[in-house]
BAGU-701527 format. One line per 8 residues: number of its first residue (from 0); for each residue x, y, z negated of N, C-alpha, C. Coordinates in Angstrom, 2 decimals, padded with zeros to 5 digits. Last residue first. Layout:
N
NUM) X/Y/Z/X/Y/Z/X/Y/Z  ...
! end
This chain:
318
317) -038.33/035.89/003.93/-038.92/037.24/003.99/-039.17/037.59/005.45  -038.26/032.90/002.04/-038.20/033.57/003.34/-038.94/034.91/003.27  -036.26/031.78/-000.52/-037.55/032.41/-000.21/-037.39/033.20/001.09  -034.81/029.42/-002.03/-034.67/029.97/-000.69/-036.03/030.51/-000.23  -035.34/028.22/-004.43/-034.73/029.53/-004.49/-034.61/030.19/-003.10  -036.53/025.77/-003.65/-037.21/026.64/-004.59/-036.67/028.07/-004.51  -034.73/024.51/-001.95/-036.02/024.89/-001.43/-036.75/025.88/-002.33  -032.65/024.07/-003.78/-032.44/024.93/-002.61/-033.76/025.40/-002.03
309) -033.81/022.24/-005.47/-033.46/023.56/-006.00/-033.26/024.55/-004.86  -034.05/020.08/-003.67/-035.25/020.68/-004.25/-034.96/022.07/-004.81  -031.34/019.52/-003.09/-032.25/019.90/-002.01/-033.50/020.58/-002.56  -030.43/018.76/-005.61/-029.86/019.96/-004.97/-030.77/020.45/-003.85  -031.98/016.41/-005.98/-032.16/017.56/-006.86/-031.62/018.85/-006.26  -030.93/014.78/-003.95/-032.35/015.16/-003.92/-032.60/016.38/-004.80  -028.29/014.59/-004.90/-028.57/015.17/-003.58/-030.02/015.61/-003.47  -028.69/013.29/-007.33/-028.14/014.65/-007.32/-028.39/015.33/-005.99
301) -029.60/010.82/-006.42/-030.51/011.68/-007.18/-030.01/013.12/-007.24  -027.22/009.92/-005.16/-028.46/010.11/-004.40/-029.44/011.02/-005.10  -025.47/009.78/-007.31/-025.18/010.70/-006.20/-026.43/010.96/-005.36  -026.77/007.79/-008.85/-026.61/009.15/-009.38/-026.32/010.16/-008.28  -026.52/005.59/-007.14/-027.85/006.08/-007.50/-027.77/007.51/-008.02  -023.74/005.30/-007.09/-024.46/005.61/-005.86/-025.86/006.16/-006.15  -023.34/004.70/-009.83/-022.71/005.88/-009.23/-023.45/006.29/-007.96  -024.73/002.31/-010.13/-025.18/003.48/-010.89/-024.59/004.77/-010.31
293) -023.18/000.69/-008.51/-024.56/000.96/-008.11/-025.11/002.19/-008.84  -020.87/000.67/-010.09/-020.82/001.28/-008.76/-022.22/001.59/-008.24  -021.86/-000.72/-012.35/-021.39/000.66/-012.48/-021.33/001.37/-011.14  -022.38/-003.22/-011.25/-023.49/-002.42/-011.78/-023.09/-000.96/-011.93  -019.75/-004.07/-010.60/-020.76/-003.82/-009.54/-021.94/-002.98/-010.03  -016.94/-002.52/-012.14/-018.11/-003.36/-012.31/-019.14/-003.05/-011.20  -015.05/-000.55/-011.53/-014.77/-001.95/-011.21/-016.01/-002.83/-011.26  -016.12/001.88/-012.38/-015.65/001.75/-011.01/-015.44/000.30/-010.60
285) -016.76/001.42/-015.03/-017.82/001.82/-014.12/-017.38/001.65/-012.66  -014.23/000.79/-016.05/-015.29/-000.22/-016.09/-016.41/000.14/-015.10  -012.84/003.20/-015.76/-012.43/002.05/-014.97/-013.52/000.97/-014.94  -013.15/005.53/-017.14/-014.19/005.20/-016.17/-013.86/003.96/-015.35  -010.87/005.45/-018.84/-012.20/005.69/-019.38/-013.29/005.21/-018.42  -008.19/005.26/-018.35/-008.98/004.04/-018.24/-010.42/004.20/-018.68  -007.17/007.80/-018.83/-007.18/007.28/-017.47/-008.02/006.02/-017.33  -008.19/010.42/-020.48/-008.12/008.97/-020.75/-008.29/008.25/-019.41
277) -007.89/012.92/-019.32/-007.53/012.73/-020.72/-007.36/011.25/-021.07  -008.73/012.41/-016.72/-007.42/013.01/-016.94/-006.96/012.80/-018.37  -011.27/011.43/-017.09/-010.26/010.54/-016.53/-008.85/011.10/-016.68  -012.48/013.74/-018.11/-012.42/012.54/-018.93/-011.38/011.55/-018.41  -012.22/015.49/-015.90/-011.56/015.81/-017.16/-011.44/014.56/-018.05  -013.78/014.22/-013.91/-012.35/014.44/-013.68/-011.62/014.71/-015.00  -016.31/014.23/-015.18/-015.70/012.96/-014.78/-014.19/013.12/-014.58  -016.75/016.99/-015.42/-016.63/016.17/-016.62/-015.96/014.84/-016.31
269) -016.89/017.65/-012.68/-015.86/018.26/-013.54/-015.65/017.43/-014.80  -019.08/016.14/-011.84/-017.76/015.88/-011.24/-016.65/016.47/-012.11  -021.20/017.25/-013.41/-020.83/015.82/-013.51/-019.44/015.52/-012.95  -021.12/020.09/-012.60/-020.77/019.65/-013.94/-020.43/018.16/-014.02  -022.06/020.70/-010.06/-020.61/020.55/-010.25/-020.24/019.96/-011.61  -024.88/020.76/-010.24/-024.23/020.03/-009.17/-022.76/019.75/-009.43  -025.50/022.35/-012.41/-025.94/020.95/-012.43/-025.26/020.13/-011.34  -024.34/024.77/-011.47/-023.85/024.12/-012.70/-024.24/022.65/-012.72
261) -025.83/025.31/-009.14/-024.37/025.13/-009.08/-023.85/024.40/-010.31  -028.45/025.52/-010.23/-028.13/024.51/-009.23/-026.64/024.25/-009.13  -028.14/027.73/-011.91/-028.48/026.42/-012.48/-028.15/025.30/-011.50  -027.71/029.71/-010.00/-026.64/029.38/-010.94/-026.89/028.02/-011.59  -030.23/029.70/-008.77/-029.04/029.34/-008.00/-027.88/028.97/-008.90  -031.86/030.50/-010.94/-032.06/029.20/-010.31/-030.85/028.77/-009.50  -030.80/033.07/-011.46/-030.74/032.04/-012.49/-030.92/030.65/-011.89  -031.40/034.45/-009.09/-029.99/034.23/-009.48/-029.87/033.11/-010.51
253) -033.86/035.20/-008.21/-033.51/033.79/-008.07/-032.07/033.48/-008.48  -033.91/037.95/-008.64/-034.90/037.12/-009.32/-034.53/035.64/-009.27  -031.84/038.78/-006.96/-031.73/039.01/-008.40/-032.69/038.08/-009.15  -032.85/038.09/-004.50/-031.60/037.45/-004.95/-031.40/037.64/-006.45  -035.03/039.81/-004.40/-035.26/038.36/-004.48/-034.00/037.63/-004.94  -033.72/042.28/-004.16/-034.53/041.99/-005.34/-034.78/040.50/-005.51  -032.56/041.90/-001.61/-031.71/042.11/-002.79/-032.47/041.83/-004.08  -034.85/041.75/-000.02/-033.99/040.57/-000.15/-033.05/040.69/-001.36
245) -035.76/044.38/-000.28/-036.57/043.28/-000.81/-035.74/042.01/-000.98  -033.69/045.75/001.03/-033.95/046.03/-000.38/-034.76/044.90/-001.02  -033.98/044.70/003.61/-032.74/044.45/002.87/-032.93/044.70/001.38  -036.48/045.75/004.25/-036.32/044.30/004.17/-035.05/043.94/003.39  -035.83/048.44/004.30/-036.82/047.96/003.33/-036.70/046.45/003.16  -034.02/048.48/006.43/-033.57/048.87/005.10/-034.55/048.37/004.02  -035.70/047.66/008.52/-034.54/046.85/008.17/-034.05/047.19/006.77  -037.56/049.76/008.62/-038.01/048.40/008.32/-036.85/047.52/007.87
237) -035.84/051.88/009.32/-036.56/051.93/008.05/-037.05/050.54/007.65  -034.98/051.04/011.85/-034.00/051.18/010.77/-034.68/051.21/009.41  -037.45/051.19/013.19/-036.76/049.90/013.06/-035.74/049.95/011.94  -037.95/053.92/013.10/-038.85/053.00/012.39/-038.21/051.63/012.20  -035.80/054.79/014.71/-035.94/055.26/013.33/-036.84/054.33/012.53  -036.38/053.53/017.13/-035.18/053.13/016.40/-035.25/053.59/014.95  -038.70/054.92/017.86/-038.77/053.47/017.64/-037.56/052.99/016.83  -037.62/057.46/018.21/-038.59/057.25/017.14/-038.73/055.76/016.82
229) -035.99/056.91/020.42/-035.39/057.40/019.19/-036.32/057.19/018.00  -037.80/056.20/022.42/-036.92/055.17/021.87/-036.29/055.63/020.56  -040.94/056.87/023.14/-039.82/057.57/022.51/-038.94/056.54/021.81  -041.90/055.10/026.18/-042.10/055.68/024.85/-040.84/056.35/024.34  -042.13/051.91/027.92/-041.86/053.32/027.80/-042.13/053.82/026.39  -042.35/049.20/028.41/-043.59/049.98/028.27/-043.36/051.48/028.22  -039.74/048.20/028.73/-040.81/047.73/029.60/-042.03/048.66/029.58  -038.24/049.49/026.80/-037.77/049.55/028.18/-038.88/049.15/029.15
221) -039.61/048.79/024.49/-039.62/050.18/024.91/-039.18/050.32/026.36  -038.95/046.06/024.47/-040.35/046.47/024.61/-040.44/047.91/025.08  -036.17/046.26/024.09/-036.69/045.64/025.31/-038.15/046.02/025.54  -036.02/047.50/021.57/-035.43/048.15/022.74/-035.98/047.57/024.04  -037.34/045.61/019.95/-037.85/046.98/020.06/-037.29/047.68/021.29  -035.66/043.37/020.26/-037.06/043.31/020.69/-037.64/044.71/020.88  -033.31/044.36/019.10/-033.32/043.98/020.51/-034.74/043.93/021.05  -034.23/044.76/016.43/-033.69/045.86/017.23/-033.75/045.53/018.72
213) -035.02/042.20/015.61/-035.98/043.30/015.60/-035.52/044.44/016.52  -032.56/040.89/015.81/-033.65/040.46/016.69/-034.73/041.55/016.75  -031.22/042.12/013.75/-030.80/042.42/015.11/-031.85/041.98/016.13  -032.56/040.95/011.61/-032.65/042.39/011.80/-032.23/042.79/013.21  -031.81/038.20/011.85/-033.20/038.64/012.10/-033.33/040.14/012.34  -029.00/037.22/013.67/-029.44/037.98/012.49/-030.87/038.46/012.75  -026.98/035.71/015.32/-028.35/035.30/014.94/-028.80/035.93/013.63  -025.19/036.83/017.72/-025.34/037.24/016.32/-026.76/036.89/015.88
205) -025.44/035.74/020.26/-024.15/035.66/019.57/-024.28/035.93/018.08  -028.09/036.38/020.89/-027.68/034.99/020.81/-026.38/034.84/020.04  -028.10/039.15/020.93/-028.97/038.47/019.97/-028.61/037.00/019.83  -026.30/039.50/023.07/-025.96/039.98/021.73/-026.80/039.28/020.67  -027.83/038.48/025.15/-026.58/037.81/024.78/-026.12/038.23/023.39  -029.81/040.43/025.19/-030.18/039.06/024.83/-028.94/038.24/024.46  -028.27/042.60/026.05/-028.88/042.64/024.73/-029.30/041.24/024.27  -027.58/041.70/028.62/-026.53/042.00/027.66/-027.08/042.03/026.24
197) -030.08/041.52/029.84/-029.29/040.31/029.64/-028.19/040.54/028.61  -030.80/044.26/029.84/-031.64/043.26/029.17/-030.85/042.00/028.87  -028.85/045.42/031.43/-028.88/045.74/030.01/-029.73/044.73/029.24  -027.21/043.20/033.78/-028.33/044.07/033.36/-028.36/044.26/031.85  -023.75/043.40/034.46/-024.82/042.63/033.87/-025.96/043.56/033.46  -021.66/044.98/035.37/-022.76/044.70/036.27/-023.88/043.87/035.69  -019.74/045.84/033.64/-019.33/044.87/034.65/-020.48/044.40/035.54  -021.19/047.38/031.87/-020.31/048.05/032.82/-019.89/047.12/033.94
189) -022.41/045.40/030.35/-023.25/046.27/031.16/-022.41/047.00/032.21  -020.16/044.34/029.08/-020.96/043.49/029.96/-021.84/044.34/030.88  -019.37/046.59/027.57/-018.50/046.09/028.63/-019.27/045.18/029.60  -021.53/046.85/025.80/-021.20/047.95/026.71/-020.34/047.47/027.86  -021.35/044.41/024.44/-022.57/044.74/025.19/-022.27/045.83/026.22  -018.85/044.74/023.26/-019.03/043.67/024.24/-020.28/043.92/025.08  -019.45/046.79/021.50/-018.45/047.00/022.54/-018.58/045.96/023.64  -021.15/045.50/019.79/-021.73/046.49/020.69/-020.73/046.88/021.79
181) -019.18/043.91/018.53/-020.28/043.28/019.25/-020.95/044.25/020.21  -017.51/045.80/017.33/-016.96/044.92/018.36/-018.06/044.22/019.16  -019.29/047.09/015.50/-018.63/047.82/016.58/-018.14/046.91/017.69  -020.04/045.13/013.66/-021.05/045.72/014.54/-020.38/046.38/015.74  -018.14/044.14/011.87/-018.31/043.45/013.15/-019.34/044.05/014.09  -016.32/047.24/012.44/-016.62/045.84/012.75/-017.33/045.18/011.58  -017.83/050.56/012.21/-016.80/049.53/011.97/-017.28/048.13/012.35  -018.79/052.84/014.74/-019.22/051.95/013.67/-018.18/050.87/013.46
173) -017.67/054.22/016.96/-017.73/054.87/015.65/-018.04/053.92/014.50  -017.69/052.66/019.29/-016.51/053.45/018.96/-016.51/053.93/017.52  -020.15/051.42/019.43/-018.94/050.60/019.55/-017.70/051.35/019.11  -021.78/053.67/019.31/-021.81/052.71/018.22/-020.55/051.85/018.24  -021.12/054.78/021.79/-020.82/055.54/020.57/-020.83/054.61/019.36  -022.15/052.83/023.51/-020.70/053.07/023.48/-020.31/053.84/022.22  -024.87/053.15/023.02/-024.23/051.89/022.66/-022.72/052.05/022.59  -025.17/055.71/024.13/-025.41/055.51/022.69/-024.77/054.21/022.21
165) -024.67/055.11/026.79/-023.74/056.00/026.08/-023.92/055.88/024.57  -026.90/053.51/027.31/-025.55/052.92/027.39/-024.51/053.79/026.69  -028.96/055.40/027.01/-028.88/054.26/026.10/-027.49/053.65/026.11  -027.68/058.82/027.26/-028.37/057.64/027.76/-028.19/056.48/026.76  -028.17/061.76/025.21/-027.34/060.72/025.80/-028.21/059.56/026.30  -029.59/063.73/023.86/-029.66/063.69/025.32/-028.81/062.63/025.98  -029.86/063.71/021.18/-028.92/064.70/021.73/-028.88/064.67/023.25  -031.47/061.53/020.79/-032.07/062.85/020.61/-031.17/063.95/021.18
157) -029.54/059.54/021.18/-030.64/059.67/022.14/-031.31/061.03/022.02  -027.94/059.94/018.91/-027.36/060.12/020.24/-028.45/060.29/021.29  -029.74/059.29/016.87/-029.22/060.66/016.97/-028.63/060.93/018.35  -030.08/056.55/017.46/-031.23/057.46/017.50/-030.77/058.92/017.63  -027.47/055.56/017.04/-028.08/055.47/018.36/-029.26/056.44/018.49  -027.24/056.05/014.29/-026.33/056.73/015.22/-026.89/056.69/016.64  -029.20/054.32/013.30/-029.34/055.77/013.09/-028.45/056.55/014.06  -028.02/051.89/014.02/-029.30/052.28/014.63/-029.53/053.78/014.47
149) -025.76/051.89/012.39/-025.59/051.88/013.85/-026.87/052.32/014.54  -026.96/051.78/009.89/-026.18/052.97/010.25/-025.96/053.06/011.76  -028.13/049.18/010.04/-028.98/050.39/009.97/-028.22/051.66/010.31  -025.69/047.46/010.18/-026.58/047.66/011.32/-027.50/048.87/011.19  -024.31/046.93/007.88/-023.87/048.08/008.68/-024.85/048.41/009.80  -025.51/044.65/006.81/-025.37/045.84/005.97/-025.01/047.09/006.77  -025.37/042.78/008.89/-026.68/043.26/008.44/-026.57/044.54/007.63  -022.58/042.37/008.98/-023.29/042.92/010.14/-024.63/043.50/009.72
141) -022.14/041.20/006.53/-021.54/042.52/006.80/-022.24/043.18/007.98  -023.53/038.82/007.03/-023.99/039.72/005.97/-023.41/041.12/006.14  -021.94/037.74/009.04/-023.31/038.14/009.37/-023.90/039.05/008.30  -019.63/037.23/007.51/-019.58/038.16/008.65/-020.97/038.64/009.03  -020.60/035.35/005.69/-020.07/036.63/005.19/-020.01/037.66/006.32  -021.29/033.28/007.45/-022.34/033.94/006.66/-021.86/035.28/006.13  -018.74/032.61/008.43/-019.77/033.10/009.34/-020.87/033.84/008.57  -017.55/031.67/006.09/-016.98/032.84/006.77/-017.99/033.46/007.74
133) -019.20/029.46/005.61/-019.12/030.55/004.63/-018.58/031.83/005.27  -018.62/027.99/007.92/-019.99/028.39/007.65/-020.02/029.55/006.65  -015.88/027.55/007.59/-016.33/028.36/008.71/-017.77/028.84/008.50  -015.97/025.89/005.29/-015.24/027.17/005.27/-015.70/028.09/006.39  -017.35/023.71/006.30/-017.98/024.52/005.26/-017.30/025.89/005.15  -015.39/022.78/008.09/-016.69/023.20/008.60/-017.40/024.10/007.57  -013.28/022.09/006.33/-013.10/023.15/007.35/-014.42/023.67/007.89  -014.71/020.08/004.68/-014.20/021.34/004.12/-013.94/022.40/005.19
125) -015.46/017.61/005.52/-016.36/018.72/005.86/-015.85/020.06/005.36  -013.70/015.85/004.39/-013.46/016.24/005.78/-014.36/017.38/006.23  -014.78/015.23/001.93/-013.70/016.21/001.97/-013.43/016.69/003.39  -016.61/013.27/002.76/-017.10/014.51/002.14/-016.04/015.60/002.22  -014.86/011.34/003.71/-015.81/011.96/004.62/-016.37/013.26/004.06  -013.51/010.69/001.32/-012.78/011.27/002.44/-013.70/011.95/003.44  -015.60/009.60/-000.16/-014.96/010.83/-000.64/-014.18/011.50/000.47  -016.11/007.34/001.46/-017.15/008.36/001.27/-016.53/009.68/000.80
117) -013.66/005.95/001.26/-014.17/006.36/002.57/-015.20/007.48/002.43  -013.52/005.46/-001.50/-012.52/006.32/-000.87/-012.97/006.81/000.49  -015.70/003.72/-001.71/-015.74/005.00/-002.41/-014.72/005.97/-001.82  -014.75/001.55/-000.11/-015.97/002.30/000.26/-016.06/003.66/-000.41  -012.35/000.85/-001.61/-012.27/001.38/-000.25/-013.56/002.09/000.17  -011.25/001.34/-004.72/-012.50/001.03/-004.02/-012.44/001.67/-002.65  -009.45/002.39/-006.56/-009.44/000.95/-006.25/-010.73/000.51/-005.59  -009.06/005.01/-007.05/-010.30/004.43/-007.57/-010.38/002.92/-007.34
109) -006.55/005.39/-005.82/-006.74/005.75/-007.23/-007.96/005.06/-007.82  -006.90/004.45/-003.20/-005.83/003.90/-004.03/-006.09/004.18/-005.51  -009.06/006.01/-002.33/-009.19/004.55/-002.35/-008.12/003.91/-003.22  -007.95/008.57/-002.54/-009.09/008.21/-003.38/-009.27/006.70/-003.46  -005.94/008.42/-000.59/-005.57/008.65/-001.98/-006.71/008.28/-002.92  -007.56/008.00/001.71/-006.56/007.01/001.31/-006.18/007.17/-000.17  -009.17/010.32/001.76/-009.77/008.99/001.68/-008.79/007.93/001.21  -007.26/012.34/002.01/-008.10/012.28/000.81/-008.73/010.91/000.66
101) -006.09/011.62/004.53/-005.28/011.77/003.32/-006.14/011.61/002.07  -008.28/011.40/006.36/-007.30/010.33/006.20/-006.57/010.43/004.87  -009.67/013.86/006.07/-010.35/012.58/005.82/-009.35/011.46/005.57  -007.68/015.65/006.87/-008.18/015.70/005.48/-008.88/014.38/005.14  -007.45/014.89/009.57/-006.30/014.78/008.68/-006.74/014.78/007.21  -010.02/015.50/010.54/-009.53/014.11/010.58/-008.36/013.92/009.64  -010.07/018.28/010.18/-011.04/017.44/009.47/-010.58/015.99/009.43  -008.01/019.02/011.94/-007.86/019.29/010.51/-008.83/018.45/009.69
93) -009.17/018.16/014.38/-007.92/017.57/013.91/-007.71/017.80/012.41  -011.41/019.83/014.58/-011.60/018.40/014.45/-010.34/017.70/013.94  -010.09/022.34/014.80/-011.05/022.09/013.73/-011.23/020.59/013.50  -008.58/022.00/017.12/-007.90/022.23/015.84/-008.82/021.96/014.67  -010.68/021.70/018.99/-009.71/020.63/018.77/-008.98/020.78/017.45  -011.89/024.18/018.90/-012.65/023.02/018.43/-011.72/021.85/018.16  -009.54/026.59/017.60/-010.25/025.93/018.68/-011.00/024.74/018.10  -009.42/029.61/015.59/-009.27/028.17/015.81/-009.95/027.76/017.11
85) -009.94/032.19/015.00/-009.01/031.96/016.09/-008.78/030.47/016.35  -013.29/033.26/014.27/-012.11/032.47/013.95/-011.26/032.29/015.20  -015.80/034.47/013.93/-014.66/035.26/014.39/-013.33/034.57/014.04  -018.03/033.04/013.45/-017.17/033.26/012.30/-015.95/034.11/012.64  -018.95/032.87/016.04/-019.72/033.65/015.09/-018.94/033.92/013.81  -016.99/031.15/017.12/-017.13/032.53/017.61/-017.88/033.40/016.61  -017.43/028.81/015.66/-016.11/029.47/015.61/-016.20/030.92/016.08  -020.06/028.22/016.45/-019.77/028.52/015.05/-018.43/029.25/014.91
77) -019.62/027.64/019.15/-020.46/028.79/018.77/-020.20/029.20/017.33  -018.11/025.32/018.82/-017.51/026.48/019.47/-018.30/027.75/019.16  -020.00/023.62/017.67/-018.81/024.00/016.91/-018.14/025.23/017.50  -021.79/023.42/019.84/-022.24/023.98/018.56/-021.04/024.43/017.72  -020.10/022.20/021.71/-020.67/023.51/022.01/-021.16/024.20/020.74  -019.55/019.75/020.52/-018.47/020.73/020.61/-019.00/022.13/020.95  -021.80/018.16/020.79/-021.54/018.76/019.49/-020.48/019.85/019.56  -021.70/017.05/023.32/-022.59/018.19/023.10/-022.30/018.90/021.78
69) -018.87/016.15/025.09/-019.59/015.97/023.84/-020.42/017.22/023.57  -017.34/016.77/027.24/-018.41/015.80/027.46/-019.27/015.58/026.22  -015.34/018.39/026.32/-016.36/019.00/027.17/-017.55/018.06/027.38  -013.56/016.70/025.07/-014.50/017.44/024.24/-015.60/018.09/025.07  -012.06/015.79/027.28/-012.88/014.85/026.51/-013.94/015.57/025.68  -010.76/018.07/028.13/-011.69/017.43/029.04/-012.60/016.43/028.31  -009.20/018.49/025.78/-010.16/019.50/026.24/-011.20/018.89/027.18  -007.56/016.25/025.71/-008.54/016.44/024.64/-009.60/017.45/025.05
61) -006.07/016.77/028.05/-006.85/015.54/027.93/-007.94/015.69/026.86  -004.86/019.28/027.47/-005.77/019.13/028.60/-006.66/017.89/028.47  -004.71/020.96/024.47/-004.30/019.73/025.14/-005.33/019.43/026.23  -006.05/023.03/023.33/-004.90/023.37/024.16/-004.36/022.15/024.90  -009.62/022.88/023.46/-008.36/022.40/022.93/-007.24/022.81/023.88  -011.72/024.23/024.60/-011.98/023.55/023.34/-010.70/023.03/022.69  -012.39/027.01/026.32/-011.27/026.12/026.02/-011.51/025.53/024.64  -014.63/027.96/028.83/-014.43/027.71/027.41/-013.30/026.69/027.23
53) -013.74/030.20/031.41/-014.08/028.85/031.00/-013.77/028.70/029.51  -014.48/032.56/033.79/-014.16/032.36/032.38/-014.64/030.98/031.94  -013.06/032.70/037.00/-014.19/032.32/036.16/-013.72/032.08/034.73  -010.97/033.14/038.64/-011.34/034.26/037.77/-012.52/033.92/036.90  -008.28/031.53/039.79/-009.62/031.22/039.29/-010.01/032.28/038.27  -006.48/033.04/042.51/-006.65/032.62/041.12/-008.10/032.34/040.79  -005.38/031.80/045.59/-006.39/032.63/044.94/-006.59/032.16/043.51  -002.12/031.82/046.60/-003.16/030.98/046.01/-004.13/031.87/045.26
45) -000.18/032.20/049.35/-000.97/032.95/048.38/-002.10/032.05/047.89  003.08/031.43/050.42/001.70/030.99/050.24/001.04/031.78/049.13  005.69/031.97/050.65/004.79/033.05/051.04/003.33/032.63/050.91  008.04/031.15/048.08/007.18/030.79/049.21/006.23/031.93/049.47  009.56/032.35/046.09/010.15/031.27/046.86/009.33/030.91/048.09  007.95/034.22/044.89/009.17/034.69/045.53/009.80/033.62/046.41  006.00/032.58/043.84/005.62/033.51/044.90/006.84/034.08/045.61  007.38/031.18/041.88/006.89/030.45/043.04/006.51/031.38/044.18
37) 007.88/033.28/040.06/008.98/032.54/040.69/008.54/031.81/041.94  005.28/034.02/039.37/006.15/034.97/040.04/007.31/034.29/040.74  004.40/031.65/038.15/003.75/032.10/039.37/004.58/033.12/040.13  006.03/031.64/035.92/006.18/030.56/036.91/005.52/030.94/038.23  004.97/033.89/034.66/006.37/033.89/035.11/006.62/032.81/036.14  002.38/032.91/034.15/002.57/034.07/035.02/003.99/034.15/035.54  002.93/030.77/032.45/002.29/030.51/033.74/002.47/031.69/034.69  004.04/032.18/030.28/004.85/031.22/031.02/004.27/030.90/032.38
29) 001.77/033.60/029.47/002.94/034.33/029.96/003.85/033.41/030.75  000.16/031.47/028.60/-000.28/032.30/029.73/000.87/033.08/030.33  001.71/030.56/026.47/001.44/029.67/027.60/001.02/030.47/028.81  001.65/032.83/024.82/002.93/032.34/025.33/002.72/031.41/026.53  -001.09/032.97/024.28/-000.44/034.07/024.99/000.90/033.63/025.57  -001.50/030.60/022.87/-002.16/030.78/024.16/-001.49/031.89/024.96  001.68/029.44/021.49/000.35/030.03/021.42/-000.24/030.18/022.82  003.40/026.28/021.27/003.28/027.67/021.74/001.84/028.15/021.68
21) 003.71/024.48/018.14/003.34/024.53/019.55/003.17/025.99/019.99  004.21/024.28/015.46/005.28/024.78/016.32/004.91/024.86/017.79  001.89/023.17/014.36/002.33/024.51/013.95/003.32/025.10/014.94  001.68/020.65/015.54/000.57/021.59/015.67/001.02/023.01/015.35  004.03/019.43/014.75/003.78/019.63/016.18/002.70/020.67/016.41  003.53/019.41/012.01/004.68/020.16/012.52/004.50/020.45/014.01  001.31/017.69/012.04/001.18/019.05/011.52/002.31/019.92/012.02  002.41/015.35/013.06/001.39/016.04/013.83/001.18/017.47/013.35
13) 004.21/014.73/010.98/004.69/014.94/012.34/003.68/015.72/013.16  002.44/014.38/008.85/003.43/015.46/008.79/003.96/015.78/010.18  001.09/012.08/009.73/000.35/013.33/009.58/001.30/014.53/009.53  003.23/010.26/009.63/002.56/010.55/010.91/001.80/011.88/010.83  003.80/010.33/006.87/004.83/010.69/007.85/004.20/011.05/009.19  001.42/009.40/005.77/001.85/010.77/005.47/002.91/011.24/006.46  001.52/006.78/006.81/000.43/007.67/007.16/000.80/009.13/006.91  003.84/005.75/005.64/003.74/005.84/007.09/002.65/006.82/007.51
5) 003.16/005.89/002.89/004.32/006.62/003.40/004.24/006.81/004.91  000.95/004.16/002.80/000.78/005.56/002.44/001.92/006.41/003.01  002.21/001.77/003.49/001.16/002.32/004.36/000.93/003.80/004.08  003.87/001.49/001.27/004.47/001.63/002.59/003.46/002.23/003.57  001.98/001.22/-000.75/002.86/002.39/-000.78/003.52/002.62/000.58  000.82/-001.21/000.00/000.00/000.00/000.00/000.86/001.26/000.00
! end
């Protein structure tokens, strides 16, 4: 078992070193351009470049072509973009696989149970995904908090006589990220010939925030039916601010329930780890005995049901 552990750690270390020392996308692109300059000086053939934008799921060509055939990679790629992460889907999956192998093997050796080690490894492998979900939620929360100021700026720009596209450009230039960078993309898409309706719908797809859906819907309805867009934006900003205030009050009212859920969910694992640290043979009977293992699985199942019920109670839709 020790030899297997050593070999596995050695292989993982090799792949981590290979992953860290590999050239970046900019370096690869620069190398391709330099190679293209050398080839163009040696021959007079002109090769038309591919100007279509393609999603890159991995820097390895074989892995990239393989991931393109899996539907789950599109969801992961969207998550990476919404979290504003520089990772690729291949890097995300590789990190999850490495965590699963290391944590699963160490847990199986320590607990002397391969099924338990496999389950713990699978749970730990979700850590990169959970990190991206948390990062995405924090980014969307920042977007929601800054969006009313962006709407007010657009309304003032329209009252001053600017066009809608100029107002969007002002938001991209004056409002901090992540709102500024997203509106910058809308302005650039519109400049490159994409209709404003399509650019706004792309914005709503990239940033799945209900408040932004209100803004896009209001702008599209006004574009179809006419009316005073500045007044519509003022009312939209007021609705968004009122909704944000109500959500803040609900978070205060449900804080005790959320804290209770975290304590009840983490306390058994913390107590189990502390008791085994103080007395290493304390939980050995539960892990070795079949009845004890069944009790562990039953407890994990009941904890999952309890966490789901608490989540449903405190998650109030507005």
